[in-house]
N, CA and C of each residue as an Amber inpcrd file, in Angstrom:
protein
   702
   0.7510000  -1.6060000   0.2810000  -0.0900000  -0.1200000   0.2640000
   0.7240000   1.2340000  -0.0360000   0.0610000   2.5570000  -0.7080000
   1.2750000   3.8250000  -1.1060000   0.8580000   4.4990000   0.3770000
   2.5900000   4.8760000   0.8380000   2.4940000   5.4870000   1.8570000
   2.1770000   7.0750000   1.7920000   1.3050000   7.6440000   1.9130000
   0.8590000   9.1460000   2.3630000   1.7480000   9.9960000   3.1530000
   2.4010000   9.3190000   4.0190000   3.4640000   9.9670000   4.9370000
   4.5080000   9.1220000   5.4360000   5.6890000   9.8570000   5.3410000
   7.2870000   9.5770000   5.6540000   7.9510000   9.9020000   6.2590000
   8.5130000   9.5800000   7.2940000   9.5250000  10.3440000   8.1240000
  10.8710000   9.3680000   8.0960000  11.8170000   9.9490000   7.3900000
  12.7180000   9.2360000   7.3280000  14.0490000   9.6530000   8.2600000
  14.8860000   8.9840000   9.3460000  15.7100000   9.2080000  10.4610000
  15.7390000  10.8720000  10.2480000  14.5150000  11.0500000  11.2610000
  14.1890000  12.0080000  11.5600000  15.1440000  12.5740000  13.4240000
  15.6940000  13.6160000  13.1160000  16.6140000  14.3040000  14.4000000
  15.5560000  15.1640000  15.2500000  14.9350000  15.3010000  16.3320000
  14.1380000  16.4000000  17.1160000  14.2060000  16.8820000  18.2320000
  14.9430000  18.1730000  18.2780000  15.7910000  18.7720000  19.5150000
  14.5770000  19.5430000  20.0430000  13.9130000  19.6410000  21.8720000
  13.6790000  20.5130000  22.3810000  14.4190000  21.1290000  23.4230000
  14.5340000  22.5980000  23.1130000  16.0970000  22.8700000  23.2130000
  17.2270000  22.2540000  23.2200000  18.1000000  21.9570000  24.4320000
  19.0900000  21.4410000  24.1210000  18.5760000  19.8110000  24.3990000
  17.9920000  19.2440000  24.6060000  17.3260000  17.5310000  24.7010000
  16.9920000  17.3280000  23.4480000  17.7600000  15.7150000  22.7410000
  17.5660000  15.4430000  21.9030000  16.2660000  14.2730000  21.9920000
  15.1650000  14.5290000  21.7850000  14.0660000  13.6030000  21.9600000
  14.0680000  12.4550000  20.7660000  13.9610000  13.3320000  19.6650000
  14.0060000  12.0270000  18.9760000  15.4240000  11.7290000  18.0300000
  15.9000000  10.9010000  18.3010000  17.2640000  10.2120000  17.2860000
  17.2600000   9.1130000  16.4620000  16.6220000   9.6900000  15.1300000
  16.4480000   8.9590000  14.1560000  14.9960000   7.7460000  13.7780000
  13.9770000   8.6390000  14.3960000  13.2820000   8.3030000  13.8590000
  12.3480000   8.1390000  12.2920000  12.3960000   7.0900000  12.3000000
  11.6150000   6.5260000  10.4740000   9.8390000   5.7630000  10.6380000
   9.2890000   6.1830000   9.8810000   8.0750000   5.2490000  10.1590000
   7.2730000   5.2540000   8.5370000   6.1230000   4.6760000   8.5330000
   5.7640000   5.1340000   7.1960000   4.1260000   4.3020000   7.4680000
   3.1690000   5.4570000   6.7330000   2.1180000   5.7740000   7.4120000
   1.1260000   5.1010000   5.6980000   0.8390000   4.3260000   5.4160000
  -0.2120000   3.8950000   4.3090000  -1.4280000   4.5320000   4.2690000
  -1.9120000   4.6140000   3.3340000  -3.1150000   5.7570000   2.7500000
  -3.9370000   4.7150000   3.0000000  -5.0780000   5.1200000   3.9440000
  -6.3520000   4.4780000   3.9260000  -6.5870000   3.7440000   4.9030000
  -5.5620000   4.0140000   5.9910000  -5.1400000   2.6600000   6.7920000
  -5.0870000   3.5040000   8.2740000  -5.1060000   2.6230000   9.4370000
  -5.0940000   3.0190000  10.9010000  -3.7590000   2.5050000  10.8210000
  -2.5180000   3.3900000  11.5330000  -1.4720000   3.1490000  11.6250000
  -0.9380000   3.7580000  13.5090000  -0.6240000   3.2270000  14.1960000
  -0.4020000   3.3970000  15.3070000   1.1900000   3.4390000  15.9770000
   1.5430000   4.5480000  16.4320000   2.4010000   4.6340000  17.3130000
   2.3810000   4.3250000  18.3740000   3.4720000   3.2810000  19.0380000
   3.3470000   2.4350000  20.1700000   4.3000000   3.0840000  21.1890000
   4.7790000   2.8590000  22.3870000   5.9980000   3.3410000  23.2450000
   5.8090000   3.8930000  24.7380000   6.7950000   3.6320000  25.3320000
   6.6080000   3.6180000  26.7290000   6.4670000   5.1400000  27.1100000
   5.8780000   5.8790000  28.2130000   6.0510000   7.0000000  28.2380000
   7.6510000   7.9300000  27.8350000   7.3060000   9.1610000  27.3030000
   8.7920000   9.5790000  27.1640000   9.5210000   8.8440000  26.0860000
   8.6360000   8.3160000  25.4970000   9.6770000   7.5330000  24.3730000
   9.8460000   8.5460000  22.7300000   8.6940000   9.4240000  23.2550000
   9.1640000  10.4440000  21.9710000   7.8040000  10.1320000  21.1700000
   6.6730000   9.7550000  21.3690000   5.5160000   9.4310000  20.6590000
   4.2690000  10.7700000  20.1640000   4.4190000  12.0570000  21.3780000
   4.1610000  12.9000000  20.8080000   5.1280000  13.8040000  20.4100000
   6.1700000  14.0750000  20.4400000   7.3480000  14.7250000  19.8030000
   7.0450000  14.1930000  18.1880000   7.0890000  12.9290000  18.1860000
   6.8340000  12.7090000  16.8450000   5.8400000  13.2570000  15.9130000
   4.5450000  13.5380000  16.3300000   3.4510000  13.6950000  15.2020000
   3.5980000  15.5860000  15.9650000   3.9260000  16.3040000  16.7900000
   4.5690000  17.9150000  16.7280000   5.6800000  18.2050000  15.4230000
   6.4650000  17.0250000  15.7670000   7.4970000  16.9600000  14.2410000
   6.7890000  17.3900000  12.8990000   5.8150000  16.3580000  12.8390000
   5.1740000  16.1490000  11.2470000   4.0210000  17.5380000  11.4240000
   3.8770000  17.9500000  12.6280000   3.0930000  19.7130000  12.0390000
   3.5600000  20.4520000  12.4410000   4.8890000  19.8660000  12.3630000
   6.1370000  21.6290000  12.5890000   6.4030000  22.4620000  13.6850000
   5.2350000  22.1830000  14.9370000   5.3090000  22.5320000  15.8480000
   7.1250000  22.7030000  16.9040000   7.2670000  21.5400000  16.6850000
   8.6790000  21.1880000  17.2710000   9.6780000  20.2880000  16.4590000
  10.2550000  21.3160000  15.0190000  10.7860000  21.1180000  13.6300000
  11.6550000  19.9990000  13.7890000  12.1260000  19.6920000  12.8920000
  13.2250000  18.4530000  12.7320000  14.8450000  18.7350000  12.3850000
  15.9970000  18.9340000  13.3760000  16.9070000  19.6070000  12.8120000
  17.6430000  18.9570000  11.4900000  17.1250000  17.1800000  12.1430000
  17.8040000  16.9810000  10.4950000  16.4920000  15.5920000  10.0510000
  16.5580000  15.2900000   8.9940000  16.0440000  14.3090000   8.3430000
  14.8470000  14.6520000   7.5450000  14.1360000  14.1370000   7.1760000
  12.4840000  14.5360000   6.0570000  11.4200000  13.8360000   6.8590000
  10.4300000  14.7760000   6.4090000   8.9440000  14.8390000   6.7510000
   8.2240000  14.7650000   5.3150000   7.9340000  13.2310000   4.2960000
   7.3690000  13.6470000   3.3090000   5.9390000  13.2840000   3.4100000
   4.9070000  14.2910000   3.0330000   3.8380000  14.1180000   3.0990000
   3.2670000  14.5040000   1.1760000   2.8290000  12.9190000   1.0030000
   1.6570000  12.4930000  -0.4760000   3.2480000  12.9330000  -1.2110000
   4.1530000  12.7080000  -1.0080000   5.5250000  13.1930000  -2.0910000
   6.4350000  14.2980000  -1.6190000   6.1660000  15.2500000  -0.7000000
   6.2660000  16.5120000  -1.0550000   6.9650000  16.7210000   0.5290000
   8.0650000  17.5490000   0.4730000   8.7270000  17.4340000   1.7430000
   8.2570000  18.8910000   2.8720000   8.0940000  18.2760000   3.5410000
   7.2730000  19.4470000   4.2620000   7.8850000  19.9340000   5.7920000
   9.3550000  19.3040000   5.8040000  10.4750000  19.5190000   7.1110000
  10.5670000  21.4210000   6.6830000  10.2020000  21.9170000   8.2890000
  10.7730000  23.3680000   7.5280000   9.6430000  24.5710000   7.0570000
   8.3980000  23.9520000   7.0050000   7.2530000  24.6190000   6.8940000
   6.4070000  24.9780000   8.2340000   5.6820000  26.2420000   8.1940000
   5.5370000  26.2890000   9.0020000   4.4700000  25.8350000   9.4880000
   3.8570000  25.8830000  11.0850000   2.3450000  24.6050000  10.9020000
   1.1440000  25.1000000  10.3510000   0.6470000  26.3720000  10.1090000
  -0.4930000  26.3390000   9.5490000  -0.3330000  26.3390000   7.8830000
   1.0520000  26.0630000   7.4850000   1.1570000  25.8470000   6.0890000
   1.1860000  23.7790000   5.6770000   1.9980000  23.4260000   6.8600000
   1.4440000  21.7810000   6.7690000   0.2820000  21.5590000   7.0480000
  -0.8350000  22.3790000   8.0980000  -2.3930000  21.9770000   8.1640000
  -3.2140000  21.7190000   7.0430000  -2.5230000  23.4210000   6.1690000
  -3.3010000  23.6010000   4.6610000  -3.0900000  22.1750000   3.6610000
  -1.8570000  21.3640000   3.7320000  -2.0960000  20.7920000   3.1820000
  -2.8500000  19.0670000   3.1380000  -3.7530000  19.4670000   4.4160000
  -4.4860000  18.5150000   4.4240000  -4.0500000  17.7500000   5.5800000
  -3.5830000  17.6290000   6.7580000  -3.2570000  17.4530000   7.8030000
  -3.7430000  17.9680000   9.0620000  -5.1020000  17.1900000   9.6560000
  -6.0000000  17.1660000  10.8710000  -4.6740000  16.7170000  12.3010000
  -4.9800000  17.7910000  13.1680000  -4.0690000  17.7920000  14.3820000
  -4.8300000  17.5350000  15.3740000  -4.8780000  15.8270000  16.5180000
  -5.6160000  16.3730000  17.9350000  -4.6980000  15.8650000  18.6640000
  -4.5480000  17.7530000  19.4150000  -3.4680000  17.4630000  20.1260000
  -4.1300000  16.5910000  21.7030000  -2.7330000  15.8660000  22.3610000
  -3.4620000  15.0320000  23.7140000  -4.1780000  16.0510000  24.9940000
  -3.5390000  17.5960000  24.5770000  -4.5170000  18.3000000  25.4790000
  -6.4120000  18.4250000  25.0290000  -6.2110000  17.9860000  23.6010000
  -8.2820000  18.2600000  22.8500000  -7.9320000  19.4280000  22.3160000
  -7.7140000  20.7190000  22.7290000  -7.6940000  21.9480000  22.4240000
  -8.5680000  22.4710000  22.0780000 -10.2970000  21.8330000  22.6250000
 -11.4520000  22.6020000  22.3500000 -11.3060000  24.2330000  23.1730000
 -12.3000000  24.7760000  22.7540000 -12.5890000  26.0700000  23.0140000
 -13.5350000  25.8390000  24.6300000 -13.2800000  26.3220000  25.1370000
 -14.2190000  25.6640000  26.6690000 -15.8920000  26.8800000  27.0490000
 -15.4120000  27.7740000  26.3770000 -15.9950000  28.8820000  26.5790000
 -17.1750000  29.4190000  25.1480000 -17.1870000  28.0110000  24.4180000
 -17.4550000  28.2740000  23.1670000 -18.4780000  26.9940000  23.2750000
 -19.5210000  27.3880000  22.2020000 -20.2000000  26.5070000  22.0260000
 -19.9260000  24.8970000  21.3600000 -20.8860000  23.4820000  20.7490000
 -20.0550000  22.4070000  20.3360000 -20.2120000  23.2460000  18.5900000
 -21.2860000  24.0560000  18.3840000 -21.2850000  24.1100000  17.3900000
 -20.5990000  25.3260000  17.3880000 -19.9520000  26.4750000  17.4940000
 -19.0130000  27.3280000  17.7370000 -17.5060000  26.6700000  17.6380000
 -17.1640000  25.7840000  17.8490000 -15.8750000  24.9950000  18.2520000
 -15.8620000  24.3880000  16.6880000 -16.6560000  23.5030000  15.9600000
 -16.5280000  23.0200000  14.8580000 -16.3840000  24.3020000  13.8380000
 -17.7840000  25.2410000  14.1550000 -16.7530000  26.5090000  12.7640000
 -15.8370000  27.2980000  12.6060000 -15.2520000  27.5050000  14.1070000
 -13.9390000  27.7910000  13.9250000 -13.1490000  26.7620000  12.9790000
 -13.3970000  25.9280000  13.2170000 -12.6290000  24.8540000  12.2930000
 -12.5950000  24.5990000  10.8250000 -13.2210000  25.2480000  10.1270000
 -13.5290000  25.6770000   8.9330000 -12.7590000  26.6180000   8.3610000
 -11.9160000  25.7250000   6.9390000 -10.7620000  26.4250000   6.1260000
 -11.6190000  27.2780000   5.0100000 -12.3650000  26.6380000   4.6580000
 -13.3610000  27.4930000   3.8240000 -14.7450000  27.3170000   3.9480000
 -15.7230000  28.3170000   3.6450000 -17.0940000  29.1190000   4.2540000
 -17.9280000  27.4690000   4.2020000 -18.6720000  27.2670000   4.8090000
 -19.4950000  25.9820000   4.1610000 -18.8030000  24.2550000   4.5190000
 -17.5680000  24.3430000   5.1340000 -16.9140000  22.7580000   5.3900000
 -18.0170000  22.2490000   6.5040000 -18.2570000  23.3330000   7.1420000
 -19.4240000  22.4600000   8.0770000 -20.0900000  21.7820000   7.7670000
 -21.0980000  22.6090000   7.0750000 -22.3610000  22.1580000   6.2800000
 -22.0570000  20.9580000   5.6030000 -21.0700000  20.8830000   5.0400000
 -20.1480000  19.6320000   3.8420000 -20.3200000  18.4540000   4.5640000
 -19.8160000  18.7490000   5.9670000 -19.1560000  17.7880000   6.7680000
 -20.2560000  17.6610000   7.5970000 -21.2050000  18.1030000   7.8650000
 -22.1420000  17.9710000   8.8620000 -23.0590000  15.8790000   9.3520000
 -23.0680000  15.6810000   8.4580000 -23.6390000  14.5130000   8.1330000
 -22.7450000  13.0370000   8.3230000 -21.1950000  13.3610000   7.7390000
 -19.9490000  12.2670000   8.4120000 -19.7860000  12.4110000  10.0320000
 -19.7460000  13.5540000  10.3230000 -19.1500000  14.0490000  11.9050000
 -20.4200000  13.6790000  12.8070000 -21.8160000  14.3820000  12.3360000
 -22.9580000  13.2640000  13.4180000 -23.2030000  12.1540000  12.9100000
 -23.0290000  11.5350000  11.6250000 -22.8040000  10.1960000  11.9540000
 -22.2040000   9.2960000  12.8500000 -21.1450000  10.1450000  13.2170000
 -20.0200000   9.3780000  13.7400000 -19.6920000   9.8300000  15.5270000
 -20.5630000  10.7370000  15.5400000 -20.5070000  11.4850000  17.1370000
 -22.0950000  11.8630000  17.2150000 -23.0450000  11.3570000  17.1550000
 -24.9750000  11.6290000  17.3830000 -24.6570000  12.1400000  18.6090000
 -23.6560000  12.3040000  19.3950000 -24.1890000  13.1190000  21.1190000
 -23.6500000  14.7960000  20.2860000 -22.6200000  14.9540000  19.9600000
 -22.5440000  15.9060000  19.1540000 -23.9140000  16.9580000  18.8940000
 -24.4640000  16.1050000  17.6260000 -25.5580000  16.8070000  17.3870000
 -26.6270000  17.2380000  18.3750000 -26.8500000  16.4270000  19.1720000
 -27.5980000  16.2330000  20.6940000 -27.3310000  17.5060000  21.2960000
 -26.0240000  17.8650000  21.5850000 -25.3740000  19.0960000  22.2570000
 -25.1340000  20.1230000  21.4950000 -25.5880000  20.4620000  20.2910000
 -24.8100000  21.4310000  19.5760000 -24.4790000  22.6730000  20.1920000
 -25.6090000  23.0480000  21.0250000 -25.2540000  24.6100000  21.6010000
 -24.7300000  24.6370000  22.9610000 -24.5080000  23.7270000  23.2550000
 -23.6610000  23.5410000  24.5040000 -22.1300000  24.0410000  25.0680000
 -21.6830000  24.3340000  25.5680000 -20.4460000  25.2490000  26.0330000
 -19.4350000  23.6670000  26.1220000 -18.2930000  24.3000000  25.5740000
 -17.8470000  22.7050000  25.6720000 -16.9730000  22.4870000  27.4090000
 -17.0000000  23.3450000  28.2920000 -16.4650000  23.1200000  29.5620000
 -17.6440000  22.3980000  30.2340000 -19.2670000  22.4490000  29.4560000
 -20.2610000  21.1440000  30.3350000 -20.2580000  20.2430000  29.2570000
 -19.2540000  19.9200000  28.7420000 -19.3950000  18.5780000  27.7930000
 -18.4780000  17.2080000  29.0400000 -18.8310000  16.2040000  28.8760000
 -18.1790000  15.1650000  29.4650000 -16.2880000  15.0840000  28.7520000
 -15.2180000  14.3780000  29.3900000 -14.4360000  14.1200000  28.8330000
 -14.5880000  13.3820000  27.9770000 -15.2040000  12.5160000  27.6630000
 -15.4600000  11.5850000  26.3060000 -16.2280000  12.4320000  24.9480000
 -17.3390000  13.2930000  25.5930000 -17.9700000  14.1020000  25.0910000
 -16.6200000  15.6890000  23.9560000 -16.1530000  15.9500000  25.2070000
 -14.8590000  16.8470000  24.4520000 -13.7810000  16.0310000  23.6270000
 -13.6080000  14.6100000  23.9530000 -12.4410000  13.9190000  22.8200000
 -12.9630000  13.6370000  21.6020000 -14.1550000  13.8170000  21.2790000
 -15.3210000  13.4760000  20.4330000 -15.0980000  14.9210000  19.2990000
 -15.8100000  15.7800000  20.2780000 -15.4480000  17.1920000  19.9940000
 -14.0300000  17.5810000  18.9750000 -12.6830000  17.3240000  19.6440000
 -11.5470000  17.3880000  19.4820000 -11.7070000  16.6280000  18.1900000
 -11.6720000  15.8030000  18.0180000 -11.6540000  14.5030000  16.1160000
 -12.5460000  15.5180000  15.3710000 -13.8490000  15.5970000  16.4770000
 -14.5740000  16.1170000  15.1250000 -14.1570000  17.4040000  14.5570000
 -13.6170000  18.7150000  15.4790000 -12.7400000  19.5440000  14.8930000
 -12.1370000  19.6590000  13.4060000 -11.4410000  18.1550000  13.5150000
 -10.3010000  17.8960000  12.7480000 -11.2100000  17.1140000  11.4620000
 -12.0430000  16.9660000  11.0690000 -12.9570000  16.5530000  10.2180000
 -13.4740000  17.3140000   9.6540000 -13.3900000  18.5450000  10.1510000
 -14.5760000  19.7560000   9.5280000 -13.7530000  20.4460000   8.1280000
 -12.6480000  20.4170000   8.0130000 -12.1060000  20.6420000   6.6390000
 -11.4520000  19.6710000   6.2290000 -11.4120000  19.7550000   4.6870000
 -10.9360000  18.6390000   3.8320000  -9.6290000  18.1290000   3.9130000
  -9.6310000  17.1950000   5.0930000  -8.1020000  16.7570000   5.3350000
  -7.8480000  15.1480000   4.4810000  -6.7590000  14.8290000   4.5020000
  -6.4220000  13.7550000   3.9820000  -5.7600000  12.6110000   4.8620000
  -5.2360000  13.2910000   6.2690000  -4.2700000  12.5240000   7.3210000
  -4.9650000  13.4530000   8.4280000  -5.0970000  12.1840000   9.6460000
  -5.5370000  12.4450000  10.9490000  -4.7050000  12.3550000  12.0700000
  -4.0940000  13.0930000  12.3060000  -2.7660000  12.8260000  13.1940000
  -3.9940000  13.0590000  14.9690000  -3.9580000  11.6400000  15.8110000
  -4.4450000  12.1640000  17.2420000  -3.4770000  11.2770000  17.9760000
  -3.1620000  11.8170000  18.9930000  -2.7010000  11.6580000  19.7570000
  -3.4220000  11.2960000  21.7810000  -3.2490000  10.1370000  21.7440000
  -3.8510000   9.3290000  23.1520000  -5.1710000   9.6510000  23.0730000
  -6.2450000   9.4920000  22.3400000  -7.8800000   9.7650000  22.2760000
  -8.5830000   8.5490000  23.1870000  -7.7740000   7.6380000  24.0760000
  -8.4210000   7.3930000  25.1480000  -8.0330000   7.4040000  26.1190000
  -6.8500000   8.4860000  26.5090000  -6.5240000   8.4150000  27.8930000
  -7.4420000   9.3910000  28.8810000  -7.4870000   8.3710000  29.8330000
  -8.8210000   9.3380000  31.0340000 -10.3430000   9.0780000  30.8980000
 -10.4360000   8.3830000  29.9740000 -11.4540000   8.1920000  29.2130000
 -12.0020000   6.9640000  30.2200000 -13.5640000   6.6400000  29.8920000
 -14.5840000   5.4630000  30.8400000 -13.9750000   4.3540000  30.0040000
 -14.2340000   2.9410000  30.2570000 -14.1550000   2.1120000  29.0990000
 -15.1720000   2.1540000  27.8230000 -16.4620000   2.0810000  28.3760000
 -16.9420000   2.8220000  27.2990000 -17.0570000   3.5020000  26.0600000
 -16.3730000   4.7360000  26.8160000 -16.5460000   5.8390000  26.3980000
 -15.2680000   5.5360000  25.1270000 -14.1340000   4.8950000  25.8260000
 -13.3740000   4.3730000  24.8540000 -13.6350000   3.3320000  23.6770000
 -14.6010000   2.5650000  23.9460000 -14.9040000   2.0240000  22.6990000
 -15.8710000   2.7460000  21.6590000 -16.2560000   3.8260000  22.0000000
 -17.3000000   4.7170000  21.0400000 -16.3300000   5.2730000  20.4580000
 -15.1120000   5.9290000  21.1390000 -13.7800000   6.4640000  20.5450000
 -13.0500000   6.1590000  19.6680000 -12.9080000   4.3820000  19.5280000
 -12.2040000   3.7870000  18.9780000 -12.6090000   3.4890000  17.6840000
 -14.4020000   2.7320000  18.0990000 -15.1060000   2.6390000  17.1320000
 -15.1470000   4.1650000  15.8430000 -15.7080000   4.9590000  15.9650000
 -15.1750000   5.9630000  14.9060000 -14.2260000   6.1400000  14.9190000
 -12.8240000   5.6610000  15.0550000 -12.0680000   6.1380000  14.5720000
 -11.6200000   4.7700000  13.2840000 -12.0800000   3.8850000  13.7010000
 -11.8440000   2.6150000  12.7310000 -13.0350000   3.2000000  12.1320000
 -14.0140000   3.6140000  11.7280000 -15.2310000   4.0780000  10.8570000
 -14.2770000   4.8010000   9.5120000 -13.6070000   6.0310000  10.2770000
 -12.6020000   7.3110000   9.6270000 -11.7620000   6.6620000   8.4970000
 -11.3780000   5.6390000   8.4040000 -10.3440000   5.0420000   7.6070000
 -11.2390000   4.3110000   6.5580000 -12.2420000   4.6410000   6.2060000
 -13.1260000   4.7370000   4.8000000 -12.8750000   6.2540000   4.3730000
 -12.8980000   6.9540000   4.8410000 -12.5830000   8.0980000   4.4030000
 -11.1130000   9.3400000   4.0940000 -10.3040000   9.0440000   5.1700000
  -9.2920000   9.5130000   4.9860000  -8.2880000   8.6580000   6.1090000
  -7.1280000   8.7390000   6.4610000  -5.8650000   8.1860000   6.7310000
  -5.6750000   8.7810000   8.3180000  -5.6060000   7.6190000   9.2520000
  -5.1740000   8.1740000  10.4650000  -3.9850000   7.6420000  10.7630000
  -3.0560000   8.3730000  11.6310000  -1.6810000   7.8990000  12.4210000
  -2.0150000   8.2560000  14.0480000  -2.2350000   7.1030000  15.1050000
  -2.9910000   7.4370000  15.9020000  -1.3520000   7.0420000  17.2240000
  -1.2830000   7.8380000  18.4760000  -0.4440000   7.8760000  19.1690000
  -1.2610000   7.0380000  20.3640000  -1.3960000   6.0980000  20.9570000
  -1.9080000   5.0770000  21.8710000  -1.0290000   4.5610000  22.6050000
  -1.2910000   4.5790000  23.9720000  -0.4100000   4.0580000  25.1690000
  -0.5520000   2.6960000  25.2890000  -2.1250000   2.2190000  25.2360000
  -2.8740000   1.2840000  25.6040000  -2.7730000   0.4700000  24.5510000
  -1.5800000  -0.6330000  24.3980000  -1.3440000  -1.5530000  23.7440000
  -2.9280000  -2.7450000  23.3370000  -3.7510000  -2.8160000  24.0330000
  -4.7890000  -3.6130000  23.4990000  -5.6370000  -2.6600000  22.9210000
  -5.9970000  -1.4870000  22.9790000  -6.8000000  -1.1220000  22.6150000
  -5.9190000  -0.4600000  20.9830000  -5.0020000  -0.3440000  21.0610000
  -3.8530000   0.0680000  20.1220000  -4.0670000  -0.9320000  18.8040000
  -3.9530000  -2.5100000  19.7250000  -4.1460000  -3.7170000  18.7310000
  -5.5670000  -3.7680000  18.2100000  -6.2530000  -3.5950000  18.4560000
  -7.9150000  -3.4850000  18.3830000  -8.7700000  -3.1940000  16.7870000
  -7.5430000  -1.7890000  17.0490000  -8.1750000  -0.5030000  15.7130000
  -6.8220000  -0.4310000  14.6010000  -5.3470000  -0.7290000  14.7490000
  -4.3880000  -0.2400000  14.2850000  -4.4340000  -1.2600000  13.1330000
  -4.1260000  -0.8620000  11.8500000  -3.5210000  -1.9830000  10.9330000
  -1.9680000  -2.2410000  10.7180000  -1.6640000  -1.1990000  10.9650000
  -0.1180000  -1.0930000  11.1920000   0.2090000  -0.1260000  12.0980000
   1.9140000  -0.4130000  12.8560000   2.5590000  -0.5210000  13.5870000
   3.4600000   0.5860000  13.5140000   4.1470000   1.3940000  14.4850000
   5.3830000   1.7390000  14.4120000   5.9360000   2.0180000  16.0650000
   6.9820000   1.1410000  16.6850000   7.2130000   1.4520000  17.8680000
   8.2780000   2.6750000  18.2770000   8.1670000   3.3860000  19.0800000
   9.2490000   4.1500000  19.4960000   9.8640000   3.5610000  21.0900000
  11.4200000   3.8740000  20.9660000  11.4270000   3.3820000  22.1950000
  12.9080000   4.6090000  22.2310000  12.6250000   5.0630000  23.6480000
  13.9600000   6.1660000  23.4660000  13.9010000   7.0500000  22.5900000
  13.4910000   7.5450000  21.5770000  13.6180000   8.2630000  20.4320000
  13.8390000   7.7510000  19.1860000  13.8510000   6.1240000  19.3700000
  14.6100000   5.6460000  17.9630000  12.9920000   4.5800000  17.3870000
  13.1310000   4.9230000  16.2010000  11.8770000   3.3330000  15.5890000
  12.8380000   1.7830000  16.0930000  12.0420000   1.1430000  16.5230000
  12.8140000   0.1590000  16.9360000  12.0640000  -1.4950000  16.2400000
  10.7850000  -0.8210000  16.2240000  10.0050000  -1.8910000  15.0340000
   8.8240000  -1.4880000  14.1760000   8.8080000  -2.4550000  13.5960000
   7.2960000  -1.4040000  12.4770000   6.8370000  -2.4490000  11.4030000
   5.7010000  -2.5960000  10.9920000   5.1940000  -3.2860000  10.0940000
   3.7110000  -3.8180000  10.6790000   3.0390000  -4.5650000  10.4080000
   2.0990000  -4.7430000  10.1540000   1.0350000  -5.3970000  11.8270000
  -0.0190000  -4.9020000  11.6780000  -0.4770000  -4.9250000  13.6370000
  -0.3780000  -6.4700000  13.8920000  -0.8040000  -7.1070000  12.6490000
  -1.4890000  -8.7790000  13.1400000  -0.2630000  -9.2790000  13.0760000
   0.9280000  -9.2900000  12.4010000   2.4180000  -9.7380000  12.9390000
   2.8420000  -9.4020000  14.0930000   3.0910000  -8.5560000  14.4420000
   3.0800000  -8.0230000  15.7750000   2.2270000  -8.9690000  17.1230000
   1.1460000  -8.9380000  16.8250000   0.4710000 -10.0760000  17.4140000
   0.6560000 -11.2630000  17.6140000   1.3530000 -11.5070000  16.8930000
   2.0120000 -13.0870000  17.1240000   3.5930000 -12.7690000  17.2550000
   3.9600000 -11.7120000  18.2040000   5.1680000 -12.1190000  18.9390000
   5.1080000 -11.0920000  19.9090000   4.5280000 -11.9080000  21.3510000
   4.4890000 -10.8090000  21.8880000   6.0100000 -10.5380000  23.2170000
   6.8030000 -11.6850000  22.2290000   8.2510000 -10.9440000  22.9270000
   8.6590000  -9.5650000  22.4060000   8.2000000  -9.0640000  21.6590000
   8.2100000  -7.7770000  21.1120000   7.5910000  -6.5690000  21.8940000
   6.2710000  -7.1960000  21.9200000   5.4670000  -6.2520000  22.5630000
   6.1100000  -6.4290000  24.2360000   6.2760000  -7.2530000  24.9300000
   6.5160000  -7.1860000  26.5950000   8.2270000  -6.2960000  26.6530000
   8.8340000  -6.4630000  25.4580000  10.3020000  -5.5470000  25.5760000
  10.0500000  -4.4770000  25.3600000   9.5170000  -4.0280000  24.3800000
   8.5660000  -2.1370000  24.4230000   7.7170000  -1.4470000  24.9270000
   6.8810000  -2.4900000  25.1870000   5.2200000  -1.7770000  25.8910000
   5.3320000  -2.5340000  27.6340000   5.7820000  -3.6270000  27.5720000
   5.3370000  -3.9360000  28.8190000   4.2760000  -4.9550000  29.4210000
   3.8500000  -5.5280000  28.2660000   2.2810000  -5.8790000  27.8670000
   2.3470000  -6.8990000  26.9730000   1.6320000  -7.6430000  27.5530000
   1.1460000  -8.9170000  26.6150000   0.0760000  -9.2440000  26.7420000
């Protein structure tokens, strides 16, 4: 399957700290790829590097054949990448509808995407006038993902979507992500291997800032020793 995104030997620093020390990954189009790794491995920094928020010092970030390292984050986003950060990034003082409207790149984006968004997240339609601060954690996560669906994105980066959510909400969020692969490509950071292995078709494991294993998720399931070594779960 052709890759929509590739990172090639990426090295990223935050201040004097060398966070990514040669990360490479390939994200096939039309699939869900999961970045796995322990806390502090460099997973979030990898997504921020792709978006240009923590630009790489060396290496290449290639989106649909075009190198994007060195570009401003808003220019990278305009190429068709939606980013859902770990802290969700919704506006607490605005309603669900206002949050979604702010995500438009072109007038009418929300109207064009409304059926997709509300089919995936029917709670948001019911709560359309409710303020962001009044949503539950799960509803806030749904809104954060929905905001990234408003523009015409071809790739969605989602950081730790299940963190702090109740199991029943985790199931709903992950089912929505699974459904998204019908319309776009997803690169997902997920700490929970059991959740990740249920939704991901491809994986990359990062350990201490380096890519240590990558391939099809089905293959990783057959090698619990790799999971135990790098994730501490079987």
